[in-house]
C-alpha positions in Angstrom: 56.5 45.2 143.3 53.2 46.2 141.7 52.1 48.1 138.7 48.8 49.9 138.1 47.2 50.3 134.6 44.8 53.2 134.9 41.7 53.7 132.8 43.3 56.5 130.8 46.2 56.2 128.4 49.5 57.3 129.8 51.8 59.6 127.8 54.0 58.0 125.3 56.9 59.7 127.0 56.1 57.8 130.3 55.7 54.6 128.3 59.1 55.2 126.8 60.6 55.1 130.3 58.9 51.8 131.0 60.1 50.5 127.6 63.7 51.4 128.4 63.6 49.1 131.5 62.0 46.3 129.4 64.4 46.6 126.5 67.5 46.7 128.8 66.3 43.4 130.3 65.8 41.9 126.8 62.0 41.4 127.4 61.1 43.7 124.5 60.1 40.7 122.3 57.3 39.9 124.8 55.9 43.4 124.2 56.2 43.1 120.4 54.5 39.7 120.5 51.6 41.2 122.5 51.3 44.1 120.1 50.9 41.6 117.2 47.3 41.0 118.5 46.5 44.3 116.7 49.5 45.1 114.5 50.2 41.8 112.7 53.2 42.9 110.7 55.2 44.6 113.5 58.9 44.1 113.3 60.1 46.6 115.8 59.1 49.3 118.3 61.2 52.3 119.1 60.7 55.5 121.0 62.1 58.6 119.3 62.2 62.3 120.2 58.9 64.0 119.2 59.2 65.9 115.9 57.5 68.8 117.7 60.3 71.3 118.2 58.7 72.6 121.5 58.7 69.1 123.1 61.4 66.9 124.6 59.0 64.0 124.8 59.4 60.7 123.0 56.8 59.0 120.9 56.3 55.4 119.9 57.2 54.4 116.3 56.3 51.0 114.8 58.4 49.4 112.1 56.3 47.2 109.8 57.4 44.3 107.5 58.1 45.6 104.0 57.9 49.3 104.9 60.9 51.6 104.8 59.4 54.2 107.1 58.3 53.8 110.7 54.7 54.6 111.6 53.5 56.4 114.8 51.9 53.9 117.2 49.0 56.4 117.6 48.0 55.8 113.9 46.9 52.3 114.9 44.2 53.7 117.3 43.7 53.6 121.0 43.7 49.8 121.3 47.3 49.6 120.2 48.4 52.2 122.8 46.3 50.4 125.5 47.9 47.1 124.7 51.4 48.7 124.9 50.4 50.2 128.3 49.1 46.9 129.7 52.1 44.8 128.7 54.7 47.3 129.6 53.2 47.5 133.1 52.9 43.7 133.2 56.6 43.1 132.6 57.4 45.8 135.2 55.3 43.8 137.7 57.4 40.6 137.5 57.4 38.7 140.9 54.6 41.0 142.0 51.1 42.3 141.2 49.5 43.8 138.2 46.4 45.9 138.7 44.3 46.8 135.6 41.4 49.2 136.0 38.6 48.7 133.5 40.4 46.1 131.5 38.3 46.6 128.4 39.0 50.3 127.9 40.2 50.8 124.3 40.1 47.1 123.5 37.6 45.9 120.9 35.7 42.9 122.2 37.0 40.7 119.3 40.6 40.8 120.7 39.9 40.6 124.4 40.2 36.8 124.6 43.6 36.9 122.9 44.7 39.7 125.3 43.6 37.6 128.3 45.6 34.6 126.9 48.7 36.8 126.7 48.2 38.1 130.2 47.8 34.6 131.6 51.0 33.5 129.8 53.0 36.5 131.0 51.6 36.1 134.5 52.8 32.5 134.7 56.2 33.2 133.1 57.0 36.2 135.2 55.3 35.2 138.5 52.6 38.0 138.4 49.3 38.0 140.2 46.8 39.9 138.1 43.8 41.8 139.4 41.5 43.4 136.8 38.2 45.3 137.1 35.5 45.5 134.5 31.9 46.2 134.0 32.0 44.6 130.5 30.1 41.4 129.8 32.4 40.9 126.7 35.5 41.2 128.9 34.0 38.7 131.4 33.2 36.2 128.7 36.7 36.4 127.2 38.2 36.0 130.7 36.0 33.0 131.5 36.9 31.3 128.2 40.6 31.7 128.8 40.4 30.7 132.5 38.4 27.6 131.7 40.7 26.5 128.9 43.9 27.2 130.8 45.1 24.0 132.5 48.2 25.3 134.2 47.1 28.8 135.3 44.5 29.5 137.9 41.9 32.2 137.1 39.2 33.3 139.5 36.3 35.7 139.1 35.3 37.8 142.1 32.0 39.6 141.8 31.3 42.4 144.3 27.8 43.6 145.0 25.6 44.8 147.8 23.7 42.1 149.8 20.0 42.1 149.3 19.5 40.6 152.8 17.9 43.2 155.1 20.1 42.1 158.0 23.2 42.9 156.0 22.3 46.6 155.7 23.5 46.7 152.1 26.9 45.3 153.0 29.2 44.7 150.0 29.6 40.9 149.5 32.1 39.0 147.4 31.2 35.9 145.3 34.2 33.9 144.2 34.1 31.6 141.1 36.8 29.2 140.2 37.4 27.5 136.8 34.8 24.8 137.6 32.0 27.2 138.4 33.1 29.5 135.5 32.6 26.6 133.1 29.0 26.7 134.1 28.7 30.3 132.8 29.9 29.2 129.4 27.2 26.6 129.2 24.3 28.9 130.2 
């Protein structure tokens, strides 16, 4: 099995269908733990029918500690929705592959290291191989810090670029960096 996290946010109604599969397998706590990266006081996440009378879609509602009323997930900004999207897909990818396009989309640089940590943990616990693309130096630095500090999970960085050698005719080449060579990046 594989899951693909696109660069754009999916509809809450689609995420509700992923949530149903997660909740029925009692893995909803993993998603709520992941959302605590941004929403510290989250107690619960539910999907309800949209209050829009012309829609049968469902929307995400967050229950917070000490508050009687639920709050729409969207009120926490794009980052919260992006986290939900990533981790719903991650848990759907158990024993398979998770593909994340432009990892950093919607995620403030200050939380990216913590997001990578959660991804590493979920990847290990659910036997998932993760492939993520990025053009962001912040996302790379966060990944490198987590990969280097993780002793029981392997993280590799693969950089793709066109060869400068004339004889390669601009062929796309891959440079692979393991934790040992990534540690060098942190020092420079």
